[in-house]
N, C-alpha and C positions, 0 to 999 in steps of 0.2 A: 513479479520479482520484488523482493524486499531485501535490501542489504543494510546492515547497521544494527544498532542497539535497539532493544525493546524495553520500554518502561511499563511493566505490567499494570501498575496502579493508575496509569495515565492513558496509555494507548489501548485501542480495542479494535480488533479485526472482525469481531462478530457481526457488525452491520453489513459488511460486504459478504460474509459467508451466508447470512440470511437472504440477501438479495439474490445471490447466485443460486442458492437452493430453491428459491421461489421460481426463478427462471427455468431451472431444470424441471421442477414439478409441472410447470405450465407447458413444457415441451419446446421452449424457446432456445434452450441450450442443451447440449449433451454433456452429461457428467464426465464421460470419457475424454472430452476435449479440454478439460480443466487440468492444468499442471502448475503447481505452486513451487516457487523456488525461494530459498532463504539463505543468506550468508550473514552470520553474525554470532554474537556471544551468548544468545539466549534461545537456543533451538527448542528447549522444552516448552517455552511459552507458545512459540509458533505451532508446535505439534499439538498442544492443548487446544488451540483454536480450531485446528483442522482435522486431526485424527478421528474425532467422532463422526465426521461427515464425509471424508474422502479417504480412499485406501492409500497406504504408504507408497504404493507405486506411483502415485500422482503427486508426491511431495518430495522435493529434492532439497535436503538441508545440508549445508556445509557450515560447521562451527567456525571455521576460519579459512579465509583465502587471502593470498597476497593481493594487494591493491590492484595490480594490473588485471588479475583474474576476476575480481569483483567488478571492475569497470567493464570488462568484456561481457560479463553477464548482463550488466545494465544496458549496454549497447544492443545486445541480442534479444532483450526481453520484449515480449508483446506489449506488456504494460509494466511500468515501474510504480511501486506503491510507496506512498509517504503516509506514515501514521503519526498524527500529532494530537495535541489537546489544547483546549482553550477554556478559560473561565472568565467571568466578569472581572476577576482580580488578576489572573495570570493571562496575559495576552502577548502576542508577538513572539510566540515560541517557534523559532525557525531553526532548522538544522542545515548544515552544509550539504546534506544528502539531497535536498531539493535542488540546489544549484548543480550538483553532480548530475542529477537526472535531467535537468534542463539541457545540459551539455550533450546529452546522448541523442537528442532529437526524437526520442521515443515517447509514446503517450505516458502521461503521469496521472495516477489516481491518488487523490488526497482524501484521507479519512480523518476527520476531526472529531475527537471525543469531546463533546461539550458544545459551547456556543461557536458560531462561525468565526473562524480565525481571520480577522480583518487584515492583519499584516500579510498573511499568505495570500489572501484574496487580492490585495493590492498588487503584489508581485505578479501573480498569475494573470491578472486582468491586463497587464501590459502586453501579454501575448494575444489578447482579444479572443481567446478560445476557452475562457473560463466558464464552467457550468456548475451551478449549485444544484445538487439533487437532494430530495428529502431523506431524512434519516441520518443526517450527519455525513453523507457522502458528497465529496466535491471532486471534480475531475478537470483535467486539462488534456485536451487532445491536440497533438501537434501534427 
């Protein structure tokens, strides 16, 4: 589940898509078990990342939902997704979305485009469940 704005020149979902496609190819995951949800103002970008690899029936996109409905989706999500970016010059890019997700008690997957986001890592490490994965994928499992 991803709710919020997408900044196409900075955020990138493709590392996660590549990992999932590899797991499907290796028989570790079933493609039919994957369901993507998005609520935000940039549905075209989300579709661009996913449509080449997943059928539309596995992608639920809502351009706008009231806050209460978006929060309901966050609470019901299997995993909430944070897309962020970091460079050696631009660091500490945090959105309120991270804190909304923390409030749900659901697992959070953080994908950082660029160098490891140290500010995000510092916050997530407080939960002592922070894991850095290769390829720019970082996750928190609650």
